[in-house]
BAKOL-729725 format. One record per residue (C-alpha): residue in one letter; x, y, z. Coordinates in steps of 0.001 Angstrom, whole numbers, plus 524288, in hexadecimal, padded with zeros to 5 digits. Layout:
N
AXYZ
...
//
This chain:
285
M86F6E802767B576
L86299809997B742
L85DB6807207A975
P857C07F99B7AC38
S8501B7FF407B7AC
V84B9D80AB47AF71
F846E9801A27A4A0
I83FAD7F9037AE63
L8393D8050D7B467
I834EA80A007A708
I82FDF7FCC87A27E
Y828797F8DF7AECA
S824938061C7B49D
Y82369810457A9E3
F820208088D79DBC
P813ED802397A3E8
M80EA580FFA7A687
F80A1E8103A7985A
G7FFEE8066179CAF
I7F8A2811837A368
S7F237813E879638
I7EA0E8079C798CB
A7E28280FB57A2D0
F7DCE28179479785
Q7DA0480C0978EAD
K7D095800D478D7A
F7DC267F7C778E05
I7DB4D7EB8B785BA
P7E6F67E265787F6
S7E6BF7DD4277A04
K7E8107EB28774A6
G7F1F57F00477E8E
I7F43B7FDD97836F
L7F663803F17760D
H7E9D37FF1A76FBF
S7DFFE7FEB577AFB
P7D52A808FC77997
F7D697815C678114
I7CB0D818A478A30
G7CFF6824437921E
W7CBB0825037A057
K7C16981A4979FB2
N7C97D810C27A7CD
F7CABA81AB67B2B8
L7BC3A81DED7B227
F7B8C480F7F7B270
F7C0F280D9E7BEB7
F7BB228192D7C610
E7AD48815507C244
L7AE28807BA7C82C
P7A376805D77D27D
D7ACC28027A7DDB7
I7B7D380BB77DA49
N7B5AD814F17E5D9
R7B658809C07EF6F
I7C2628041A7E8D7
I7C9A08111A7E902
F7C5F9812E37F75C
N7CAEF805407FAB4
T7D7AB807F57F393
I7DA4A814F37FA4E
Y7D5D181004807A0
I7DE3A803BD8079D
A7EA0E80AB2801BB
S7E911815F680B7C
M7E7FD80CC681716
K7F3CC8052D8123A
M7FB93811B9810C7
L7F7C08167781E63
M7FA3E809B082579
G806628073581D3E
L80BC38140182274
I807F0812EF830CD
V80B47804AD83397
P8196C804C382E76
I81C6A81159835CB
V8176880BCF842A3
V81E237FEAE840B4
S82B1E804E983CE4
I82AE880D8B84909
L827D9801C6851A5
L832977F9D984B2C
N83C05804F784D5D
E83954803F785BF2
I83DD37F5BD85C81
R84B867F59C861F2
K84EAE7E75185F00
E8532B7E6F4850DB
Y850977D85285020
F842097D9BA85313
K840E87E5BB84A7F
R8464F7DE7783EAD
I83D7E7D2AD840E2
F831467DAFE841C6
Q835777E35983639
T837707D72882DE5
L82A257D19E831B5
V822AE7DDE882DF9
Y82A497DF3082137
L828037D14781C33
P819D07D2F281776
H81E787DD6680DF4
F824BF7D2C980599
L818947CA43804B1
S80F457CBAC7F93D
W800D07CE467FB01
V7FDEA7C14C7F479
L8046D7BA577FFDC
L7FFA97C3B580A5B
G7F1EC7C351804B6
G7F1487B4AC806C7
I7F6917B61481498
L7ECB47C0B28180F
I7E16E7B8DC8125D
D7E51E7AD8281B46
I7E7247B60A82741
L7DA877BDDD8256D
S7D1C27B29A8215A
P7C4D27B367828D7
S7C4AA7A4C682BB7
T7D2B77A00182CDB
G7DA827ACA982DF3
I7E35C7AE6D839B4
L7DE147BBFA83C96
N7CFDA7B7C483CBC
Q7D32A7ABFD84502
F7D93B7B52D84EF3
L7CD4F7BE0984E73
G7C4B47B239850D7
M7CC917AED585CF8
I7C92B7BC01862FE
G7BADB7BB4C85F26
I7BAC77C369852AB
D7B39B7BE72846A8
P7BBD87BBAA83A83
I7BE237C75983185
Y7BF157C5BF822C9
F7CA277CF8B8214D
L7CBE87CD80812A2
G7BD637CC9E80F92
D7B7C07D7AF817C3
N7B79D7E56A811F5
R7B92D7EB5581F7E
W7C5E97E42C82232
F7CC2B7E26B814E5
P7D22A7F02E8134F
F7D8707EF40820C9
V7DE117E1DC81D97
I7E3E37E7878112A
V7E9EA7F33381817
F7EF847EC05823D1
S7F4D27E09881BEF
D7FBA67EA22812CE
V801817F17F81E4C
W805F87E4B08245F
K80CB67E0E0817A9
E813597EDCF8149A
F816167F5198214A
G822D57EDC18238D
F828F97F3C281764
S8256A801AC81B71
T829F57FEC982946
I837B77FC3282450
V837998094381D24
Y833838106E8298A
L83DAD809318319D
A847FC80DDB82807
A8430081BB882A07
L8443881A11838C8
T852A2816B0837A0
S8552C82436831F1
I8506282B1583E4C
N85B9F83023846A1
P85BF08288B853A4
S860C9834BB85AA1
L8533983A94858D0
Y84D6F82FD986153
E85828831B086B74
A855998404686C12
A846EB83E2186D18
E848CE8343D8780C
I8514783DC287F85
D8468E847FA87E19
G83CE283E6B88419
A835B4839C7877E9
N82FB382C3C8793C
R82F368222886E35
W8221C8272C86926
K82711835328682C
Q8339D8309E861C2
T82B9A82930857C4
W822A1834BC85521
H82D1583F5E8545F
I838DE837EA84EF1
T8352A82AEF848AF
L8294E82F2D840C8
P82F8983BE483BB8
G83B83833F6837DD
M832E982A8683040
L82AF083559829E0
P8325D8360481CD3
V8308A8275981A9F
I8224E8281081EE7
I81FED832E5814FF
L826D882B3780A53
L81F3481E9980C61
T81268825F680DE1
T8152F82D4E80152
L817FF820CC7F9E3
S80BCB81A257FF43
L802B1825037FA9B
G804838204B7ECC1
N7FD5D813CA7F0B2
V7F0A381AA57F420
L7E99E812BC7E993
N7F1B3806697EB88
A7EAF17FE3A7F5E6
G7F2B87F1E97F2EB
F7EDCB7E9587E7DC
D7F5D47DD347EB30
Q7F1267DCE37F92B
I7E2B67DF4B7F6A8
F7E2437D65A7EAC7
N7E73C7CB027F309
L7DE197CDA27FE7F
Y7D1477D3067F96B
S7C52D7CC4B7F3FE
P7B8127D0C97EE53
Q7B2DA7D1027FC44
V7BB5C7DCD07FF97
Y7BADB7E4617F2D0
E7B3207EEC87F9FA
S7BE897F229802FE
G7CA4D7EC317FC23
D7C8867EE917EDA3
I7D26B7F8CE7E92F
I7D6177FF0E7DC47
D7E0BF7F5187D961
T7D7FC7E9417DB7D
L7CD5E7EF7C7D331
V7D7387F1FC7C85F
Y7DBAF7E3DA7C93B
R7CDDF7DF117C6F4
L7CB8B7E8DC7BC06
G7D87C7E6667B542
M7DBCF7D8207B789
E7CE497D21B7B8B4
Q7C6397DAE77AFC5
M7D1A67DEBD7A6D8
Q7CE7C7ED507A73E
Y7DCA47F14F7A5E3
G7D9CC7FF707A28F
V7D26E801AA7AF45
A7DD1E7FB137B735
T7E7878039F7B0E6
A7DF4380FCE7B305
V7DE3280CFD7C18B
G7ECBD80A697C28A
F7EF70817627BBDD
F7E5D581E2F7C4FD
K7ECA0818577D0E8
S7F9FA81C997CBE8
V7F57C82AA77CA11
I7EF9782B397D7BF
S7FBE18253A7DDB9
F8047B82F117D697
I7FC4D83A527DBD8
F7FCFE835587E9DB
I80B9D832D07E93F
S80E0D840807E3F2
L805558465B7EE67
S80BDE83E927F934
Y81983842E67F532
F814DB851007F4D2
L80EE984FEA8026E
A81B1384911807AE
Y823638544D802C4
R81A4185EE1807E9
L81772858D881535
A82412851BC81880
N82DFD857C580F34
Y8304D84A5D8094C
R83680849867FBD5
I838B083DF57F2EB
F84645842A27EF2E
//
């Protein structure tokens, strides 16, 4: 029964790994992988010698790190607040509302955000105008664009992580809260000494998994929201690769960058699992 799944895994996950050889070739589609000329590390050198590469790498790490940080803090806070709601009816309604954006694509959400943040007709700028603040071009201003990217991503995805943390809260023994209340601990102390330690294994797990995305700032989201006006603050490795590979047809460079990102992600994931084991005694199996 497992053989079909094994074949699918080999065909779609392992077999395409032979395409990594394109990173070391001047790939010519008409000649294919086997007959394209080998050029060694020239694709990697070309990428790192681009004039804006330092800025692009900084944008990638900055946006990805902010997403990881906010994507960790916001779900934890929201899950704890949801856990304090005693009416199950209201808890389920709110939980459903925060979970719905997770199922929407960035193509759809991009159009919605463009309408909401429009400097002339957007709802947000209309509200700012009512309180005497000049319109802000959120998607065309390099000062605001990274924050729009981070907060819109958190808004879309924090509902999914919230459900994971709520599941972790159900595993905490209620008698611990009863004992703490008898000892005079208020809700804040109960949260700090019982709730957060009980959630710690899940927090470590999700943090560990997110470290592998240190160079993944979210291509779909940025591609649907950015423009040449915000290349300075919003251009990341993935969008640069798209322009090099799809528009300029430099497939070797695009593959080289993808290989570079995979190596860096593998290193960070390995390091994160090691630190999780050393600092929190967490093991995968």
